[in-house]
Each structure stands twice: as structure tokens, then as C-alpha cells.
GUTORTOR-454847 format. One line per 4 residues: number of its first residue (from 1); for each residue x, y, z of C-alpha. Coordinates in steps of 0.02 Angstrom, whole numbers, always signed. Layout:
NUM) X,Y,Z  ...
END
This chain:
1) -4657,-3030,-4584  -4709,-3009,-4399  -4580,-3122,-4365  -4439,-3026,-4464
5) -4485,-2867,-4386  -4469,-2939,-4203  -4298,-2983,-4253  -4217,-2858,-4315
9) -4264,-2740,-4173  -4183,-2861,-4064  -4041,-2849,-4161  -4051,-2655,-4163
13) -4100,-2651,-3966  -3925,-2763,-3965  -3830,-2658,-4054  -3897,-2518,-3953
17) -3849,-2584,-3806  -3687,-2651,-3841  -3652,-2475,-3922  -3699,-2405,-3763
21) -3588,-2524,-3677  -3465,-2470,-3783  -3474,-2306,-3747  -3500,-2290,-3556
25) -3332,-2424,-3571  -3263,-2271,-3654  -3308,-2147,-3583  -3265,-2215,-3417
29) -3078,-2260,-3496  -3082,-2082,-3528  -3143,-2046,-3358  -2989,-2129,-3292
33) -2866,-2072,-3377  -2912,-1896,-3321  -2908,-1934,-3166  -2740,-2034,-3186
37) -2685,-1867,-3266  -2751,-1748,-3138  -2690,-1863,-3004  -2525,-1856,-3077
41) -2526,-1654,-3113  -2580,-1657,-2901  -2427,-1745,-2885  -2285,-1655,-2980
45) -2402,-1502,-2906  -2373,-1561,-2724  -2171,-1622,-2756  -2167,-1451,-2838
49) -2216,-1373,-2691  -2146,-1442,-2569  -1994,-1413,-2658  -2015,-1248,-2641
53) -2050,-1273,-2443  -1889,-1369,-2434  -1807,-1209,-2549  -1878,-1094,-2437
57) -1820,-1167,-2273  -1662,-1177,-2331  -1649,-991,-2378  -1746,-947,-2220
61) -1601,-1086,-2136  -1457,-996,-2232  -1523,-830,-2207  -1567,-861,-2026
65) -1392,-925,-2007  -1307,-777,-2096  -1410,-654,-1961  -1370,-752,-1807
69) -1156,-738,-1864  -1169,-579,-1895  -1280,-531,-1727  -1146,-646,-1661
73) -1020,-562,-1731  -1086,-388,-1699  -1102,-469,-1510  -928,-491,-1515
77) -870,-322,-1586  -947,-229,-1456  -868,-357,-1326  -701,-321,-1364
81) -726,-145,-1371  -810,-176,-1201  -649,-278,-1145  -542,-144,-1226
85) -610,+13,-1141  -609,-117,-973  -421,-164,-993  -401,+40,-1011
89) -510,+78,-847  -404,-42,-768  -229,+30,-827  -274,+199,-781
93) -311,+138,-610  -166,+46,-596  -84,+197,-663  -167,+314,-544
97) -165,+178,-396  +37,+181,-444  +52,+396,-434  -32,+372,-274
101) +75,+267,-197  +242,+346,-255  +159,+519,-191  +115,+442,-30
105) +293,+379,-22  +362,+543,-53  +264,+626,+58  +292,+491,+195
109) +488,+532,+159  +451,+723,+183  +384,+677,+339  +514,+583,+413
113) +636,+684,+351  +543,+864,+414  +513,+754,+590  +700,+712,+598
117) +761,+888,+579  +641,+948,+673  +687,+840,+815  +878,+870,+767
121) +836,+1048,+778  +729,+1028,+949  +895,+933,+990  +1036,+1077,+947
125) +921,+1223,+1023  +873,+1103,+1206  +1112,+1095,+1195  +1136,+1266,+1154
129) +1010,+1291,+1299  +1091,+1182,+1413  +1264,+1245,+1355  +1223,+1418,+1414
133) +1138,+1370,+1572  +1302,+1271,+1618  +1365,+1350,+1719  +1550,+1320,+1758
137) +1716,+1327,+1847  +1896,+1279,+1826  +1936,+1152,+1969  +2118,+1066,+1992
141) +2176,+955,+2140  +2345,+933,+2182  +2410,+757,+2289  +2576,+756,+2335
145) +2690,+740,+2184  +2502,+684,+2087  +2380,+758,+2025  +2197,+692,+2053
149) +2089,+803,+1964  +2067,+946,+1844  +1949,+987,+1725  +1785,+1069,+1737
153) +1665,+1046,+1824  +1477,+1128,+1826  +1396,+1230,+1983  +1222,+1239,+2000
157) +1154,+1409,+2100  +1255,+1450,+2240  +1445,+1369,+2210  +1560,+1375,+2349
161) +1740,+1313,+2328  +1693,+1161,+2458  +1520,+1114,+2323  +1652,+1116,+2184
165) +1769,+1002,+2277  +1631,+892,+2311  +1565,+916,+2112  +1723,+841,+2057
169) +1673,+655,+2125  +1830,+621,+2231  +1844,+539,+2415  +1799,+674,+2533
173) +1835,+668,+2703  +1763,+821,+2823  +1710,+864,+2986  +1547,+955,+2927
177) +1487,+1113,+3044  +1463,+1288,+3016  +1625,+1279,+2958  +1679,+1133,+2863
181) +1849,+1074,+2860  +1922,+952,+2718  +2036,+831,+2828  +2067,+705,+2668
185) +2054,+684,+2498  +2061,+512,+2382  +2130,+460,+2531  +2267,+571,+2547
189) +2245,+660,+2727  +2314,+778,+2835  +2497,+763,+2925  +2533,+583,+2785
193) +2682,+652,+2743  +2724,+749,+2888  +2657,+833,+3026  +2578,+986,+2999
197) +2537,+933,+2790  +2341,+973,+2763  +2232,+1019,+2631  +2226,+1207,+2573
201) +2118,+1295,+2427  +2122,+1443,+2320  +2007,+1529,+2207  +2069,+1621,+2051
205) +2267,+1606,+2099  +2235,+1682,+2287  +2245,+1593,+2460  +2073,+1618,+2540
209) +2075,+1584,+2755  +1932,+1555,+2780  +1803,+1394,+2782  +1761,+1338,+2590
213) +1584,+1329,+2617  +1593,+1487,+2661  +1692,+1559,+2487  +1554,+1598,+2353
217) +1613,+1555,+2163  +1543,+1591,+2004  +1565,+1533,+1828  +1701,+1561,+1764
221) +1821,+1535,+1913  +1976,+1442,+1950  +1994,+1337,+2117  +2130,+1239,+2153
225) +2138,+1130,+2284  +2284,+1078,+2345  +2407,+952,+2476  +2523,+1080,+2563
229) +2680,+1028,+2671  +2741,+1191,+2738  +2571,+1245,+2806  +2518,+1354,+2684
END
């Protein structure tokens, strides 16, 4: 009887051990399954998070690229505006410079014209003054059947019939002294044609019987030196 009870107890203990072992295995399997499920969910969540992060990065990159393009476009547009402003400023400066050059050229021409007019007027005034100041005497020098000189000569200060003859630039031979005596004019000398021939002079068609250096003449007078063979 005791043996039977021992066997039954051993069987019960064995059954309990086997049941505990099965229960432990079942529990371990369930736990492993739960761990796998959790791991799978974790992986899925990580994948979703990575996908979301990637999408976020793509969206951020796209937005950043769009923002950069807009900023570049915005920056380019003011640059074009600045360039246009610079072009207008340069064009305005060029136009002002051209107008300034034209004005300078016009001013220079006017100054030159004014200066030329002043020079011309000055020359005209000097010429008129000179003409007015000049005193002239009409002189005729007649040789033997030939005229040596005919025209106006300019006199300065006190002029005489002799100084007027010298002003003609003819070759005059004379005897100097208190009374000048003209013996030859332009190579024609006294007594060349015949004895007693020689040079005489008249003032305003009047014979003057005195030395030529003593006879005063005035502007507008007519002096005639002539070679005579008659002695008068």
C-alpha cells in the first residue's frame, strides 16, 4: 500500500514537473513571440521615422532650394535695376559731357571770332590813324625827255623840297652846306645835255629861286623837280 502511494506520488510529481516544464516553454515561446512582434514594430516605427525624416529633409531641401532661387532672383532683379540705373547715369553723364564739349567748342569759336574781330578792328583803327597821321606830298621828277618819278611821298615833321626829293629814293648827288645844291639825279647831271643845263624845282607850279633845303612844304603840296636846258 505504501509502495503504491509512493508510485502515485512520483507520477504526480512527474506530471507536475512535465506540466511546469511545458508551461515554462509555452511562456518562453509567448515571450519570444512578443519580443519578435515588438522588435518588428520597433523596426517598422524606425523605418517610418527614417522615412519621415528623409521626407522632411527632402521637403526642407526643396523649400531651401526654392527659397534660394527666390532670393537669387530677388537679388538679380535689383542688380538689373542697379545696372539700368548705372546705365542711365552713364548715359546722362555722357550726354552732359557731350553738351559741355559742344558748349566749350562754341565758346572757343566765339572767343576766337571776338579776338579776330578785335584784331581786325585794331588793325583798321591803326591803319586809319596812320593814314590820317601821314602827310603826303605829290612829287614829280622829270629828266631829259624822261620821267624818273611820279607819285606821293610821305613827309614827317618839317619837310622841304629837298627832303621830299630824298624821300623818292632816287640817286641824288648834291653839294651840302647851308644851302644845298643838287647837281645830279638818277645819273643825269648838270651840263650833260649842254652847257648850262641842270636841275630846278617848282612848288605848286611856281618856280622857287632859293635852295631846296630852305623851302618848306606842307601836306598836299605839289613839288616838281625837272631838268632844264634853258637855265630856268
